C-alpha positions as CSV (number, residue, x, y, z in Angstrom):
1,X,0.0,0.0,0.0
2,X,2.9,2.3,0.7
3,X,3.7,2.8,-3.1
4,X,0.0,3.3,-4.0
5,X,-0.7,6.6,-5.8
6,X,-4.4,7.6,-5.9
7,X,-3.8,11.2,-7.0
8,X,-4.2,12.0,-10.7
9,X,-4.3,15.8,-10.3
10,X,-3.4,18.5,-7.8
11,X,-5.2,21.7,-6.9
12,X,-3.2,24.8,-6.0
13,X,-4.4,26.8,-3.1
14,X,-2.6,29.8,-4.6
15,X,-1.0,32.8,-3.0
16,X,-4.1,34.3,-1.4
17,X,-7.7,33.2,-0.7
18,X,-9.1,36.7,-1.4
19,X,-10.7,36.8,-4.9
20,X,-10.4,40.6,-5.4
21,X,-6.7,40.5,-4.3
22,X,-6.0,37.7,-6.7
23,X,-7.5,39.6,-9.7
24,X,-5.4,42.7,-8.7
25,X,-2.2,40.5,-8.6
26,X,-3.2,38.9,-11.9
27,X,-2.7,42.3,-13.6
28,X,0.5,43.0,-11.5
29,X,2.1,39.6,-12.4
30,X,1.1,40.0,-16.1
31,X,2.9,43.4,-16.2
32,X,5.9,41.8,-14.4
33,X,6.0,38.9,-16.9
34,X,5.9,41.3,-19.8
35,X,8.8,43.3,-18.2
36,X,10.7,40.0,-17.8
37,X,10.2,39.1,-21.5
38,X,11.0,42.6,-22.8
39,X,14.0,43.2,-20.5
40,X,15.7,39.8,-21.1
41,X,14.9,39.9,-24.9
42,X,16.6,43.3,-25.1
43,X,19.7,42.0,-23.4
44,X,19.8,38.9,-25.6
45,X,19.4,41.0,-28.8
46,X,21.9,43.6,-27.7
47,X,24.6,41.1,-26.8
48,X,24.1,38.7,-29.8
49,X,24.0,41.5,-32.3
50,X,27.0,43.4,-31.0
51,X,30.7,42.8,-30.3
52,X,29.8,42.1,-26.6
53,X,29.1,38.4,-27.4
54,X,32.9,38.0,-27.8
55,X,33.5,38.9,-24.2
56,X,33.1,36.1,-21.6
57,X,31.2,38.3,-19.1
58,X,28.5,39.2,-21.7
59,X,28.5,35.6,-23.1
60,X,27.5,34.4,-19.6
61,X,25.0,37.3,-19.2
62,X,23.4,36.2,-22.5
63,X,22.9,32.7,-21.1
64,X,21.6,34.1,-17.7
65,X,19.0,36.1,-19.5
66,X,17.9,33.1,-21.5
67,X,17.6,31.1,-18.3
68,X,15.5,33.9,-16.7
69,X,13.2,33.9,-19.7
70,X,12.7,30.1,-19.7
71,X,12.5,29.7,-15.9
72,X,9.9,32.5,-15.5
73,X,7.9,31.0,-18.5
74,X,7.6,27.7,-16.7
75,X,6.0,29.3,-13.6
76,X,4.4,32.7,-14.3
77,X,2.0,32.0,-17.2
78,X,0.3,29.2,-15.2
79,X,0.3,31.5,-12.1
80,X,-1.5,34.3,-14.1
81,X,-4.0,31.7,-15.5
82,X,-4.7,30.3,-12.0
83,X,-5.2,33.8,-10.5
84,X,-8.1,34.3,-12.9
85,X,-9.5,30.7,-12.6
86,X,-12.1,29.5,-10.1
87,X,-10.3,26.1,-9.8
88,X,-6.5,26.0,-9.9
89,X,-5.9,22.4,-11.0
90,X,-2.9,20.7,-12.6
91,X,-2.5,17.0,-13.7
92,X,0.0,14.8,-11.9
93,X,2.1,14.4,-15.0
94,X,2.1,18.2,-15.7
95,X,3.0,18.8,-12.0
96,X,6.0,16.5,-12.3
97,X,7.1,18.2,-15.6
98,X,6.9,21.6,-14.0
99,X,8.9,20.4,-11.0
100,X,11.6,18.9,-13.2
101,X,11.8,21.9,-15.6
102,X,11.9,24.6,-12.9
103,X,14.6,22.8,-11.0
104,X,16.6,22.1,-14.1
105,X,16.6,25.8,-15.2
106,X,17.2,27.1,-11.7
107,X,20.1,24.7,-11.3
108,X,21.6,25.9,-14.6
109,X,21.1,29.6,-13.6
110,X,22.9,29.0,-10.3
111,X,26.0,27.6,-12.0
112,X,25.9,30.4,-14.6
113,X,26.1,32.8,-11.7
114,X,29.1,30.8,-10.4
115,X,30.7,31.1,-13.9
116,X,30.1,34.8,-13.9
117,X,31.8,35.1,-10.5
118,X,34.8,33.1,-11.8
119,X,35.0,35.3,-14.8
120,X,35.2,38.5,-12.6
121,X,37.7,36.8,-10.3
122,X,40.1,36.0,-13.2
123,X,39.6,39.4,-14.8
124,X,40.5,41.3,-11.6
125,X,43.0,38.9,-9.9
126,X,44.8,37.6,-13.0
127,X,44.2,40.3,-15.7
128,X,47.3,39.4,-17.8
129,X,46.1,35.8,-18.2
130,X,42.4,36.6,-18.5
131,X,42.0,35.9,-22.3
132,X,44.0,32.7,-22.0
133,X,42.1,31.4,-19.0
134,X,38.6,32.5,-20.1
135,X,38.7,31.5,-23.7
136,X,35.6,30.6,-25.6
137,X,36.3,26.8,-25.3
138,X,36.4,27.1,-21.5
139,X,33.3,29.3,-21.4
140,X,31.4,26.7,-23.5
141,X,32.7,24.0,-21.1
142,X,31.3,26.0,-18.1
143,X,27.9,26.3,-19.7
144,X,28.0,22.6,-20.5
145,X,28.8,21.8,-16.9
146,X,26.0,24.1,-15.7
147,X,23.5,22.1,-17.8
148,X,25.0,18.8,-16.6
149,X,24.8,19.7,-12.9
150,X,21.3,21.2,-13.3
151,X,20.1,18.1,-15.1
152,X,21.6,15.8,-12.4
153,X,20.0,17.9,-9.6
154,X,16.5,17.9,-11.2
155,X,16.6,14.2,-12.1
156,X,17.6,13.2,-8.6
157,X,14.7,15.4,-7.2
158,X,12.2,14.1,-9.7
159,X,13.0,10.4,-9.1
160,X,12.7,11.0,-5.3
161,X,9.2,12.6,-5.7
162,X,8.0,9.9,-8.2
163,X,8.8,7.2,-5.7
164,X,6.5,8.8,-3.1
165,X,2.9,7.7,-2.5
166,X,0.2,10.4,-2.8
167,X,-3.1,9.0,-1.5
168,X,-5.0,12.3,-0.9
169,X,-5.7,15.1,-0.1
170,X,-4.4,16.7,-3.3
171,X,-4.4,20.4,-2.4
172,X,-1.0,22.1,-2.8
173,X,-0.5,25.1,-0.5
174,X,1.5,26.9,-3.2
175,X,1.2,28.3,-6.7
176,X,3.8,26.0,-8.3
177,X,4.6,22.3,-8.1
178,X,7.6,22.4,-5.9
179,X,9.2,19.6,-3.8
180,X,8.4,21.0,-0.3
181,X,4.6,21.6,-0.7
182,X,4.4,18.2,-2.4
183,X,6.1,16.4,0.5
184,X,3.3,17.7,2.8
185,X,0.8,15.5,0.8
186,X,2.8,12.3,1.0
187,X,1.1,9.5,2.9
188,X,4.1,8.1,4.7
189,X,6.9,9.2,7.0
190,X,8.9,11.9,5.1
191,X,11.7,12.6,7.7
192,X,14.4,10.8,5.6
193,X,13.1,12.3,2.3
194,X,13.0,15.8,3.8
195,X,16.7,15.4,4.9
196,X,17.6,14.3,1.3
197,X,15.8,17.3,-0.1
198,X,17.6,19.7,2.2
199,X,20.9,18.0,1.2
200,X,20.0,18.1,-2.6
201,X,18.7,21.7,-2.6
202,X,19.2,23.6,0.6
203,X,22.7,22.8,1.6
204,X,24.0,22.9,-2.0
205,X,22.5,26.5,-2.4
206,X,24.1,27.5,1.0
207,X,27.5,26.2,0.0
208,X,27.4,27.8,-3.4
209,X,26.3,31.1,-1.9
210,X,29.2,31.0,0.6
211,X,31.7,30.2,-2.2
212,X,30.3,33.2,-4.2
213,X,30.5,35.5,-1.2
214,X,34.1,34.3,-0.5
215,X,35.1,34.9,-4.2
216,X,33.7,38.5,-4.1
217,X,35.6,39.2,-0.8
218,X,38.8,38.1,-2.6
219,X,37.9,40.3,-5.6
220,X,37.3,43.3,-3.3
221,X,40.6,42.6,-1.5
222,X,42.6,42.5,-4.7
223,X,41.0,45.7,-6.0
224,X,43.3,47.6,-3.5
225,X,46.1,47.4,-6.0
226,X,44.1,48.8,-9.0
227,X,43.9,52.5,-10.0
228,X,40.9,54.5,-8.9
229,X,39.3,54.4,-12.4
230,X,39.8,50.6,-12.7
231,X,38.5,50.1,-9.1
232,X,35.3,52.1,-9.9
233,X,34.7,50.1,-13.1
234,X,35.3,46.8,-11.4
235,X,33.2,47.7,-8.4
236,X,30.3,48.7,-10.6
237,X,30.4,45.3,-12.4
238,X,30.8,43.3,-9.2
239,X,28.1,45.2,-7.3
240,X,25.7,44.2,-10.1
241,X,26.7,40.6,-9.8
242,X,26.4,40.7,-6.0
243,X,22.9,42.3,-6.1
244,X,21.7,39.5,-8.5
245,X,23.3,36.8,-6.4
246,X,21.6,38.1,-3.2
247,X,18.2,38.5,-4.9
248,X,18.3,34.9,-6.1
249,X,20.1,33.0,-3.4
250,X,18.7,34.5,-0.1
251,X,15.1,33.6,-0.9
252,X,16.2,30.1,-2.2
253,X,18.1,29.5,1.1
254,X,15.1,30.5,3.2
255,X,12.9,28.2,1.1
256,X,15.0,25.0,0.8
257,X,17.0,24.9,4.1
258,X,14.0,24.6,6.4
259,X,12.3,21.1,6.6
260,X,9.1,20.4,4.7
261,X,6.9,20.2,7.8
262,X,7.8,23.6,9.1
263,X,5.3,26.5,8.8
264,X,6.9,29.3,7.0
265,X,6.3,31.9,4.2
266,X,7.7,29.7,1.3
267,X,5.1,30.6,-1.3
268,X,5.4,34.4,-0.7
269,X,9.2,34.3,-0.5
270,X,9.4,32.2,-3.7
271,X,7.9,35.1,-5.7
272,X,11.3,36.8,-5.3
273,X,13.2,34.2,-7.3
274,X,10.4,33.3,-9.7
275,X,9.2,36.8,-10.7
276,X,11.0,39.7,-9.0
277,X,14.7,38.7,-9.6
278,X,14.2,37.8,-13.4
279,X,12.4,41.1,-13.8
280,X,15.1,43.2,-12.1
281,X,18.2,41.4,-13.5
282,X,18.1,43.3,-16.9
283,X,17.8,46.6,-15.1
284,X,20.6,45.8,-12.7
285,X,22.9,44.8,-15.6
286,X,22.1,47.7,-17.9
287,X,21.5,50.8,-15.7
288,X,25.0,50.6,-14.2
289,X,26.8,49.3,-17.3
290,X,28.0,51.9,-19.8
291,X,29.2,49.3,-22.3
292,X,25.7,47.7,-22.4
293,X,24.1,51.2,-22.8
294,X,26.4,52.1,-25.7
295,X,25.9,48.7,-27.4
296,X,22.2,48.9,-26.9
297,X,22.1,52.4,-28.6
298,X,24.2,51.1,-31.5
299,X,22.0,48.0,-32.0
300,X,18.7,49.9,-31.9
301,X,20.0,52.7,-34.2
302,X,21.2,50.1,-36.7
303,X,17.8,48.3,-36.6
304,X,16.0,51.7,-37.0
305,X,18.3,52.6,-39.9
306,X,17.7,49.3,-41.7
307,X,13.9,49.6,-41.1
308,X,14.0,53.1,-42.5
309,X,15.9,51.9,-45.6
310,X,13.4,49.1,-46.2
311,X,10.5,51.5,-46.0
312,X,12.3,54.0,-48.3
């Protein structure tokens, strides 16, 4: 009986029980999603259509924007639909697909952020060897590793959840199919599984966050030897990375370090890394980056010029 699965669909309880509030946030999240699409598409277009794609930092930023686009698209469209729906249901198979896809893309994004931190570390600490160390072959290898690690993480999590029995009830106290709210519905003792989930997600995120913090401390320490102009430029770039890392990792740590049975604000906090961070990342990387602003101006003026010529 322990492996029996009587659940064919799940019902999301959503973010709020208030109907008027949900309709208000439907409009808000729709605007946020449009901002995510527009901001990240602008970054992708600007980098791929300019010389910036040749630089490792922007090559990784291009991949980060792509992950933000894909990750948000696995969560937010369904959230928007559910905010306007009377019954927020999802089939068992679609739930498992969302769980796998969201964790795959989030895992890839985490290791792209690690690659970006490594790139800044090499650029500031070993500037003379930068182009040799961070060549395109090594950059491609880091992206490949990010996908490999993300895939391993999500497969391990999915296999763990697929082996669990769901006998009812089927109401998920969340707006997405994530591992912790699903564990609350399992009809067997989940203490061991909960520890495995914390090890697979929570502790990994904590370790990576500490590694990233240590790398930026080393970068800031090495900036003492740079000129004031070089120091300002490096600080501007690093502060953007640090802001993005904090926006993504701190809510993730809160969500995945605590055990599944604990009462916390998981679903409210998860809005930060599913909606807010992907929306703010393009602003963080463009507003304080003069190179991006110049490249953006050139790309859009080139497009406007070619459009004008085609009309003429």
